N, C-alpha and C positions, 0 to 999 in steps of 0.2 A: 380704480382697483389696485394700482401699484403705487399709490401716493405714499409719502413718508409717514411712518408711525411716530408716536410720541417719543420713542427712543432715538429717532433720527435714521433708523434703518428702513429702507423702502420695502413695500410689499413684495416687489420683484426680488429683492435680495433675500427675503424670507422664503418666498415661493421656490426660488432656485438654489436654496442653501444646501440641498442634497438631491441626488438623482431620483430617489424614490418619491420625493414630493411632486416633481414635475410629471413623472411617468404614471404614478398612481392616480393623480388628478385626472389625467387624460383617460386612463384605463377605466376609472369609475364612470366617467362620462360615456365611454364607449359601451360599457356593459348595458347602459340604458339605450343609447342611440341605435346600436346594431339590432337589438331585439325589438325596439319600437318600429324600425323599418320592416323587420320580418313579420311583425304582427300585422302591419298594413297589408303585406303580401298575402298572409293567411286569410285575412278578412276578405280580400278580393276573391280569393279562391272559394271561400265558404259561401259567399253571397252571389257568385257568378258575375260580379261587377267587373268592368274592365280595370286594368291596373291603374293606380292613381297617377303613376308616371311611367312612361315607356322605359325599358331597360336595354342597355347596350349588349348585355349577355343575359342568359337565363337567370332569374332571381335566385333559384336554388344555388347556383354557383356563386353568386354574390354573397349569399348567406354562409356558404362553406368557407369562402375566403375570409370574410370578416371575422368569423368565429375562430378560425385557425390562426390567422396572421394579423388581424386588425383589432383584436380585443385583448386576449391574454398576453401577447408579447409586451404590451405596455407594462404590465405587472412584472413580467419576467426580467425585462431589461432594467427596469427601475430597481428591482431587488438585487440583481447581480452587480450592477454598477455601484451599488451601495455596499454590499457585503463582501464582494470578491476581495477587495484589499484587506478586509479584516480576516477573512478565511486564510489568506496567503501572506499575511504579515507584510503588507506593502502600504505605501502612502495612499490616502484617498484620491479618487479620480478628481481632476481639476474641473471647476465650473466651466472654464472656457473649452473643455473637451466635451462634457456631456450635454451642455445646453444646445450646441449646434446639432448634435445627434437627435436630441428630443424634438427640436424645431423641424428638422428635415423629415423625421419619421411621422410626426403628427401632421405636417402638411401633406405628406403622401397619403395618409389615411383619409384626410378630409377630401382630397382630390379623388379618392376611390369612389366616394359618394357622387361626386360630380360626374365622374366617368360612367358610373352605373346608369345615370339618367341622361347621358348625352351621347358620347361617341366612344368607341373602343380605343381610339387614339389617345383620348384623355385618360382613360383607364390605364393604358400602357405607360403613359407618362407618370401616373401616380405610382404604379408598381415599380418603375425604375427608380423613383425617388426613395421609396421605401427600401428597396434593395440596397441602394447606396448607403442609407443610414444604418441598415443592418450590418453591412460589411464594416462600416466605421466602428460600430459598437463592438462587433466581434474582434476587430483588431485591437481595441483597447483592452478587452478582457484577456485575449491571448498574450498581449504584452505583459500584463500583470502575471499571468500564469507562468510564462517562461522566464521572467525575471526573478521569480520567487524560488528560494531554496528550501521552502517549507516542505516537510516530508510527506504529509498526508494529502496527496493531490488526486485521489481516486474520484471523488465527487466532482470537483471542478473539471477534470479531464472528460468525464462522461457528458457533463453539461456543455463543454466546448463542442463535442461531436454533435450533440443535439442541435446546437445553434448553427453549426455548419449545415446540417440537414435542413434546418428552417430556412436558411438563405437559399439553398437549392430548391426548396419548395416554392418560394416566392418567384424565383427565376423560372421554374417550370410553369407556374400559373401565367407568368408574363408571356412565355412562348405560346401557351394555349390561347391567350387573348389575341396575340399578333397573328397567329396562323389560323385560328378558328377551329383547330382540331381538338377533339375531346381527350386524346391520350395524355397530353401534358397536364390537362386539368385534373384528370383522374390521378395522375402521378403526384401532383401537388397536394391533393386531398389525402392520399395514403401517407406521403412523407410528413405532412403537417401534423397528422394525428399520431401516427405510430413511431415516427423517427424524431419528431421534435417535441410535441406537447407531452405525450405520455412519458418518454424517458426523462424529460426535465422535471415533471411533477413527481415521478417516482424517486428521482435522485435527491431532490430537495426534501421530500418527505422522509426518505431513508436517513438523511443527515440530521434533520431538524426535529422530527417527532420524538425520537428517544432522548435527544438532548434537552428539549423543552420539558419532557416528562421528568427527567432526572432533576431539573431545577425546580419543579413544582411539587412532586410527590415524595413523601418521606420514604426512606429506605428503598428507593427505586433502583433496580439493577438495569443499566443500559445494555441492551442486547442488539448487536448488529452482526449477525453471522457473516463470515467472509464470503460464503457462497451465495448469500441472498441477493445482493445487488447485481453481481455478474449474471446470475441465473435469470433475473428479471430482464436484464438488458438483452440477453440472448433470446429470451422469449418474445419481447416486443419487436426485436429486429427480425426474428424469424417470421412472426405474424405479418410484419410489413412486407417482407419479400414475397411471401405466399399471396398476399393480397395483390401486390403489383403484378405478379406472374399469373394471377387468376387460378391459383392452385388451392382454392378454398377447401377442397376435400381433405387437405392435409393439415389444416389449421389446428386440429385436435392435438397434434404433436407438440405444439407450443402453448396452446391455450390452457390445457389441463395442468401442466407444471406451473404456469403463471397463477392459476387459481389457487393451487396448493401453497405456493410460496407466499402469495399475498395474505391468505388466511393464517398461515403460520406466523407471519410477522404481526398481524393483528392480535393474535393470542399472546405472543411473547411480549408485545409492547403494552399489554394489560389495558385493553380497551375499557373494561368495567371500572377500573380505578380512575381512569381519566375523567370521569364524570364528577369527581371531587372539585374540579376546576373547569367550568364550561368552556372557557377559551381554549383550554387544552383538549377537551373532549371534541371540539369542532374539528381539530386536526385528525384525531383518531377515527372519528366517524367518516370523515371524507376519505381516509385511506381504506376504511372498510368497504366503501363503494367500489374501489378497484377490485377487491376480491369478489364482490357480488357481480360486477360486470363480467369478470372472467368466468365465473360459474355460468352465467347466462350464455356467454360465447361458447363455452364447452358443451352445454346442453344443445345449443344450436348446431354445433359441429357434429355431435352424435346424430341428431335428427337428419342433418344433411346427408350423412352416410347412407341412410335408408330411404329417404324421400327425395333427396336432391334439391330440396327447397329450404330457404331460410325461414323456418316456421316462426321465429320470434321477431322477424322484421328488423326494425331499428332499435328494439328494446335494449340489447346489449350496448349499442353505441351510445345511447342517451344515459344509461347507467354510468358509462365511462366518462362521457363529456360533461354531463350536468352534475351527477352525483359526486364523482371523483374530482375532476379537474376544476369545475366551477366551485364546488364545495371547498376544495383545498385552497383555491385562490382567495375566497372570501375569508376563510379561517386565517390563512397566513398573512394576508394584507391587513386584516383587522389587528392582528398581533403586532406586526411590524410597525404599523401606524401608531398604535398606542405606545409601544416601547420607544420608538424614535421621536416621539413628541413629548416624552417625559411624563406620560400619564400612567396610572396603575395598570398592570396587565390583568385586567378583569373585564370579562364580556358583560356589558350592560344588557338590560332586558331587550332592547331593540336589536342588538347584534345577535343575541341568542335566538330571538324570534325569526330574524332574517335567515339565519342558518337553517333552522327547522323548516322554514318556508321553502328553501332551496331543495331540501329533502322531499318535501311534499310535491314540488314541481317535478322532481325526478320520478317519483312514483306515478304521477299523473301521466307523464310522457311515456313511461313504460307501459302502463295499462292501455294507453291509446293504440298500441300495436296489436292488441288482442280483440278482434271483432266479436269473439264469443262472450267477452266480458262487458263490452260497451257497444251500444247500437251505432254510435257515430264517433269513430276514432278521430275524425277531423275536428269535431267540436271540442273534444278533450285536448287535442293538440293545441287548438286555439286558446283554450282556457289555461293551458300550461304556459304558453307564451305570455298571456296576460298576468298570470301568477308571478312569473319571472320579474316583470316590471313592477308589480305591486309590492314585491318584497325588496327588490334591489334599488328602486328609487329612494326609499327611506334610508337604506344603507349608504347610498352615495351621498345623500344630503347630510348624513351623520358624520361622514369622514372627510368629505371634500373640504369643508372649512378648516380642518386641522392642518392641511397642507399650506394654508394661507396665513397661519398664525405661528409666531415663534414658539419654541419649546417651552413648556410650562416650568421646567426646571432650570431654564437659562442656559442649557448646554448647547453645543454647536450642532448643526445639521438639521 
């Protein structure tokens, strides 16, 4: 796999030439592996068969941890370790710095699977290794941040706080595994979604979607209202705090402004015009799902005020996690991979089909929460997980080889 190429450069040197190559490779594998395991769990539940392997913790918690901390962080860390120096006008991160971080984090994630099927002690070891790699990556990014005298630091500053929250989330999950108490596990879930993943996705989207739009669309006016990102950060932070304190009846105070702010940005960023370039439209549509998710949360908040029950179930959650976060990751990773490999920034038919498939999976997962619409929501949930794999396996096979090949334009990285 890592033998020398005709040019004398080893495959390993190509593979490790930039942080995103390593981390995106592992992330693409994890998008498939984590859902494949969860599909087996769902099959076991649907058929009433015993689990194919015993679990050291409840499988639902394994699913939560892997999706929050064991899949998307590969893409986030790979992206940030690559672009942070460019954003902040600093030298690139050295290979001798990011390779050990990648190896430690990846080893930790692999050990999570071993721990899930063996003993909690092994799982605790895996989480400790992941946490150590996380701290190392964060320290590298913070060093770049504080050494830079670049003026516009708002977006990196918010991402730094989100990464700190992500590290605390892993620590909280570790405490839950060690103590066997549900409180740290619940805390890790809320932190991972609302204080880590959502703020990171919103911040990257806020910075990059208007920028990419301006570079693609003629006579495009880049709009980033100063109040937009701070209001969204207040909203997601407030939602997180209320979730943690179990004050869900007050969520409307934050969810309604979030829905308004998200839809305002979608309109101002000119969603309709983005379809002139499908690769750009993928980013815009993914962000639209954030607005849809917050509308669903708002509706659920109103319903809870009168009924005291979450009438929409997990529908808002999956609009957020699958439609917004997964959609944005697929869109952003596709674009970054093409751009950093010297290929044209054009979504081929497979990439566009995969993205549409993710949207279909999102709709299926939402509908599965409504018994009045489908007689068997569990079956539709199972089909959604299968759809995830059917669409993302070809996507992974399309882009994984790119990380193993030199840039087509002969450039570095």
